Structures are given as structure tokens and as C-alpha cells.
N, C-alpha and C positions, 0 to 999 in steps of 0.2 A: 261378240255375243257368245254365250256358252250354250252348247247343245247338250241337253240333258239326256241321260240314258238310264237304264235300269241299274240299280245298285246290286252288287254281288252280296251274297249272304254275309260274308265277313265285313263288308262295308256297312251293311244295315246293322249288324251286331255292334260295330264300333260306334256308330252314330246313336244307336239306342242307349248304349251304356253312357255316352257323353250327355245324353238328354236327361238322364235320371236326376241330375243335380240342378237342372234349370226349372224355373217356374213358367207357367203359361203366360204369354205376353199379349195374347189376343183372345177375346171371348166371342163366341157366336151366340147371340141372344135372340129375342123374339123377332127382331127385324131380319134375321137371317143373313145371307151373304149380300152385303151392300158395297157400294163404292168405297165407303169409309173403312170397312173391314179389309177390303182388298188393298187399299192404300196403306193401312197399318201393317198388314202382313208384308207388303213390299218394303216398307221402311224398316221393319224389324229384321227381315232377312238381310238387307243391306248392312245393318249394324252388327248382327250377331251370327249370321250364316245358318245356325241351327235354332229353331224356335218350336214352341209348343202352342197349340191352339186348343182351347177348352170349349166344348160344346155344352152350353146351358140349355139350349133348345135345339130342335131339329136333329135330335139324336138318332132317329131312324134314317136320316139322310146324310149322316156324317161322312160316309165313304165317298158319296158323290160330290158333296161340297168340298171336301179335302182335295179330291182329285182336280176339281175345277180351279180351286185356289192355286194348287201346285202348277197347273198348266198356265194359268194367267200370269203367274209370277216367275215363270221359268225355273221352278224349283222341282224337287222330287219329294214325293210322299215317302217318308222312311217307314212309318208304321202308325197304326192307330191302336192305342191301348185304352180300353174303357171308353171314356168320352173325351179323350185327348189325342189329337193328331200331332205328329212330329214332322216338320218340313225342313228340308235342307237345300241351300243354294250356296255354292262356294263363292268366296269374295272375288270381285273382279280382278284385283291385283294378287298375283301369286304370293307375294311377300306378306299379305294380310291374311292368308288362309290359316285357319286354326286347326283343321281336322285332317289335312293331308290327303283328302280324297279329291282326285283330279278327274275331270271329265274331258272328253275330246272337244276341241274348240272347232267351231264352224269356220270354214274358209270362205 
């Protein structure tokens, strides 16, 4: 299991730059944070490492929702820009990691 930590400013900058070219893969709509949304985020992180989540509703609560999603999926919230949150979780296998950002592993 990967133990998440805070990103350094250079890591945050690197991931934010990489996220510019990707489209949101998950949307938070009128149902809010559901098990289905959490499952989709989990699945998307496993496949892509770096994802965007678009808030169509609950825009006033986006910071709280994004933090809860990051915690439940063992990811880190990179940044929120407008109504889009960027989450990152490195791939389980080191050889599959795309962004070279390494976190301490839990013993």
C-alpha cells in the first residue's frame, strides 16, 4: 500500500502541467459524491494515475468533496482550478508509473 504525503511545489507544478492536456473523466452532478463516483475515480486512478474531476454541481463544496475523494482513494489532491479538481495516485508497479513522482511506501 502506498502512503500518501504532501506534494512539493515542484511536484505539484509538474503534475499540473501534465494535467493541462487531459480531459475530465469524472463529473460530480446533482447526486453528489456517491459510491458510483468513488468507484469511477478509483478505476480511473488505477488506469491513468492523474485524473481530472469536473464539478457540475456542489461547486461551493468542491474542496471538501475533492479532499474526501482523495482520502478514500489513497490519492493526493494536486490542485483545484475553477470547477475542476486534479487527483494523482502513482501506479502500483514502479515500471508502470508515468510521472516519476515517488512516495514513501508503508512497511
